[in-house]
C-alpha positions as CSV (number, residue, x, y, z in Angstrom):
1,X,9.9,12.8,3.5
2,X,6.8,14.2,2.6
3,X,4.0,11.8,1.5
4,X,0.8,11.5,-0.3
5,X,-1.7,8.9,0.0
6,X,-4.2,7.7,-2.5
7,X,-7.2,5.9,-1.5
8,X,-10.5,4.6,-3.0
9,X,-12.4,3.3,0.0
10,X,-12.3,2.4,3.6
11,X,-8.5,3.5,4.1
12,X,-7.5,1.0,6.5
13,X,-4.0,0.7,5.2
14,X,-3.9,4.6,5.3
15,X,-4.9,4.2,9.1
16,X,-1.9,1.8,9.4
17,X,0.5,4.4,8.0
18,X,-0.9,7.4,10.1
19,X,-0.9,5.2,13.2
20,X,2.8,4.5,12.5
21,X,3.5,8.2,11.5
22,X,2.3,9.0,14.9
23,X,5.0,7.1,16.7
24,X,8.6,8.5,17.2
25,X,11.2,7.7,14.7
26,X,8.8,7.8,11.7
27,X,10.5,8.9,8.5
28,X,7.7,10.4,6.6
29,X,4.9,13.0,7.3
30,X,1.5,12.7,5.3
31,X,0.8,16.1,3.8
32,X,-2.2,15.0,1.4
33,X,-4.7,12.2,0.5
34,X,-6.1,12.2,-3.0
35,X,-9.2,10.3,-3.4
36,X,-11.2,9.4,-6.6
37,X,-14.7,9.4,-5.0
38,X,-16.3,11.2,-2.2
39,X,-18.1,10.1,1.0
40,X,-15.5,7.2,1.7
41,X,-14.1,6.4,5.0
42,X,-10.6,7.5,3.9
43,X,-11.7,11.0,4.0
44,X,-13.0,10.8,7.6
45,X,-9.7,9.3,8.6
46,X,-7.8,12.3,7.0
47,X,-10.2,14.8,8.6
48,X,-9.4,13.4,11.9
49,X,-5.9,13.2,11.5
50,X,-5.7,16.8,10.0
51,X,-4.5,15.6,6.8
52,X,-6.0,17.8,3.7
53,X,-8.0,15.9,1.1
54,X,-8.0,16.3,-2.6
55,X,-10.8,15.1,-4.8
56,X,-9.5,13.9,-8.0
57,X,-12.4,12.3,-10.1
58,X,-11.2,10.5,-13.0
59,X,-14.4,8.7,-14.8
60,X,-14.6,10.1,-18.2
61,X,-11.5,12.2,-18.2
62,X,-8.3,11.8,-20.2
63,X,-5.4,10.2,-18.7
64,X,-3.0,13.1,-19.6
65,X,-5.3,15.4,-18.0
66,X,-5.6,13.6,-14.8
67,X,-2.1,13.2,-14.6
68,X,-1.3,16.9,-15.2
69,X,-3.5,17.7,-12.4
70,X,-2.4,15.2,-10.2
71,X,1.1,16.4,-10.5
72,X,0.0,20.1,-10.0
73,X,-1.3,19.1,-6.8
74,X,1.6,16.9,-5.8
75,X,4.1,19.5,-6.5
76,X,2.0,22.3,-4.6
77,X,2.2,20.1,-1.6
78,X,6.0,19.5,-2.0
79,X,5.2,15.8,-1.9
80,X,8.3,13.5,-2.3
81,X,6.8,10.0,-1.8
82,X,3.5,8.4,-2.6
83,X,1.6,5.4,-0.8
84,X,-1.4,3.9,-2.5
85,X,-3.9,2.5,0.1
86,X,-6.6,0.7,-1.5
87,X,-6.7,3.0,-4.6
88,X,-8.4,1.2,-7.5
89,X,-7.5,3.5,-10.4
90,X,-4.5,3.3,-12.9
91,X,-2.0,6.1,-11.9
92,X,-1.3,8.3,-14.8
93,X,2.1,7.6,-16.6
94,X,2.9,11.4,-16.1
95,X,2.9,10.8,-12.1
96,X,4.7,7.1,-12.3
97,X,7.3,8.7,-14.3
98,X,7.6,11.8,-12.1
99,X,7.8,9.7,-9.0
100,X,9.9,6.6,-10.2
101,X,10.6,4.3,-7.4
102,X,8.8,6.6,-5.0
103,X,5.3,5.2,-5.3
104,X,4.2,2.1,-3.3
105,X,1.3,-0.3,-3.4
106,X,0.2,-3.0,-1.0
107,X,-1.4,-6.0,-2.8
108,X,-3.3,-8.7,-0.9
109,X,-1.5,-11.6,-2.3
110,X,2.0,-12.8,-3.6
111,X,2.5,-11.3,-6.6
112,X,2.9,-11.8,-9.5
113,X,0.4,-14.4,-8.9
114,X,-3.6,-13.0,-8.4
115,X,-2.5,-9.6,-9.9
116,X,-3.6,-7.2,-12.4
117,X,-6.7,-5.4,-13.4
118,X,-9.7,-6.3,-11.5
119,X,-7.8,-8.2,-9.0
120,X,-8.6,-6.5,-5.7
121,X,-10.6,-7.1,-2.6
122,X,-12.5,-10.1,-2.3
123,X,-11.8,-11.1,-5.8
124,X,-8.1,-11.7,-4.7
125,X,-8.9,-14.0,-1.9
126,X,-11.6,-15.9,-3.8
127,X,-9.2,-16.7,-6.7
128,X,-6.5,-17.7,-4.2
129,X,-9.1,-20.3,-2.7
130,X,-10.1,-21.4,-6.1
131,X,-6.5,-22.0,-7.1
132,X,-6.0,-24.4,-4.0
133,X,-3.0,-22.8,-2.9
134,X,-1.9,-23.3,0.7
135,X,0.1,-20.2,0.8
136,X,-1.1,-16.5,0.1
137,X,0.5,-13.2,1.5
138,X,1.2,-9.6,1.2
139,X,3.0,-7.8,-1.6
140,X,4.4,-4.4,-1.3
141,X,5.6,-3.2,-4.8
142,X,6.6,0.0,-6.7
143,X,3.9,1.2,-8.9
144,X,4.6,1.8,-12.7
145,X,2.2,2.2,-15.7
146,X,0.6,-1.2,-15.4
147,X,-1.6,-2.8,-12.6
148,X,0.6,-4.6,-10.2
149,X,3.4,-5.3,-12.3
150,X,6.1,-2.8,-10.7
151,X,9.1,-4.5,-9.1
152,X,8.4,-6.2,-5.7
153,X,9.6,-4.4,-2.9
154,X,8.6,-6.5,0.1
155,X,6.4,-10.0,0.5
156,X,5.2,-11.8,3.6
157,X,3.3,-15.1,3.2
158,X,0.2,-15.9,5.0
159,X,-1.2,-19.4,5.3
160,X,-4.4,-20.6,3.8
161,X,-6.2,-22.7,6.4
162,X,-8.5,-25.7,6.0
163,X,-12.0,-24.3,6.1
164,X,-10.9,-20.8,5.1
165,X,-13.7,-18.6,2.9
166,X,-12.5,-15.3,1.2
167,X,-13.5,-13.4,4.4
168,X,-11.6,-15.6,6.8
169,X,-8.6,-15.3,4.4
170,X,-9.1,-11.5,3.7
171,X,-8.9,-10.8,7.6
172,X,-5.7,-12.8,7.9
173,X,-4.1,-11.1,5.1
174,X,-5.3,-7.8,6.2
175,X,-3.4,-8.1,9.6
176,X,-0.3,-8.4,7.8
177,X,-0.9,-5.7,5.4
178,X,-1.1,-3.3,8.3
179,X,1.9,-4.3,9.7
180,X,4.3,-4.9,6.7
181,X,3.2,-1.6,4.6
182,X,4.5,1.1,7.3
183,X,7.4,-1.3,7.7
184,X,8.1,-1.1,3.9
185,X,7.4,2.7,3.9
186,X,9.8,3.2,6.8
187,X,12.4,1.4,4.8
188,X,11.8,3.3,1.7
189,X,11.8,6.7,3.4
190,X,15.2,5.8,5.1
191,X,16.7,5.2,1.7
192,X,15.5,8.3,0.0
193,X,16.3,10.5,3.0
194,X,20.2,10.0,2.5
195,X,19.9,9.7,-1.4
196,X,20.4,5.9,-1.2
197,X,18.8,3.4,-4.0
198,X,15.6,1.9,-2.0
199,X,16.6,-2.0,-2.3
200,X,13.8,-4.3,-1.5
201,X,13.0,-4.9,2.2
202,X,14.3,-8.4,3.3
203,X,12.5,-10.0,6.2
204,X,14.4,-12.7,8.3
205,X,12.6,-16.1,7.5
206,X,12.4,-16.9,11.0
207,X,10.2,-14.2,12.0
208,X,7.1,-15.9,10.4
209,X,5.9,-19.0,11.4
210,X,2.6,-20.6,10.0
211,X,1.5,-21.6,13.6
212,X,2.3,-18.4,15.6
213,X,-0.2,-16.1,17.0
214,X,0.0,-12.6,15.7
215,X,1.5,-14.0,12.6
216,X,5.2,-13.6,13.9
217,X,5.3,-10.0,12.8
218,X,4.8,-8.0,16.2
219,X,8.3,-8.5,17.2
220,X,10.1,-8.0,14.1
221,X,8.2,-4.4,13.6
222,X,8.8,-3.3,17.0
223,X,12.6,-3.8,16.4
224,X,12.6,-2.4,13.2
225,X,11.2,0.7,14.3
């Protein structure tokens, strides 16, 4: 499957996707990175990987205009699936309609909790800690016209430990993001490649242990790929 990635920042999840793509058996090829701002690390990652970059500014522009411009770029690159990797803008309705159930996003909490506009980065982890929750996690979901409200495609719990601050929790969650997101992308592309419905990714409960080093995901990911 031909893929585009949207990013607004450092692009560590973009890198995780690129790393998986570089191994045998990957079901997608990244043909395009779309960014809403210049000078971000995600662009440097794309340049190192030889992925073309499209700067698509959105501030002060009509959403319909942005959507039309995005669709033109995506269609010119013959894109079939889209992965959001730290993209902080609302995807225009024209794009979500054209790519229904073909756009994934990764969110650093267990949706529907701790989602919505403004809930990104450290703000998510600070909200989790303020709530007193003992478990956070990662959600991969389909993207629709609202922030973080698309149907859930995959989730993985991450423990909140005694003494955690937002930075410590973020680091633990990010480790799982980098493993789960490529796994979900592979699952989606496998289905799309054969014209099947993309059903949610069901992960075995025994693969995760709160006390396990490496969060219990490494063996599962190796087996799935």
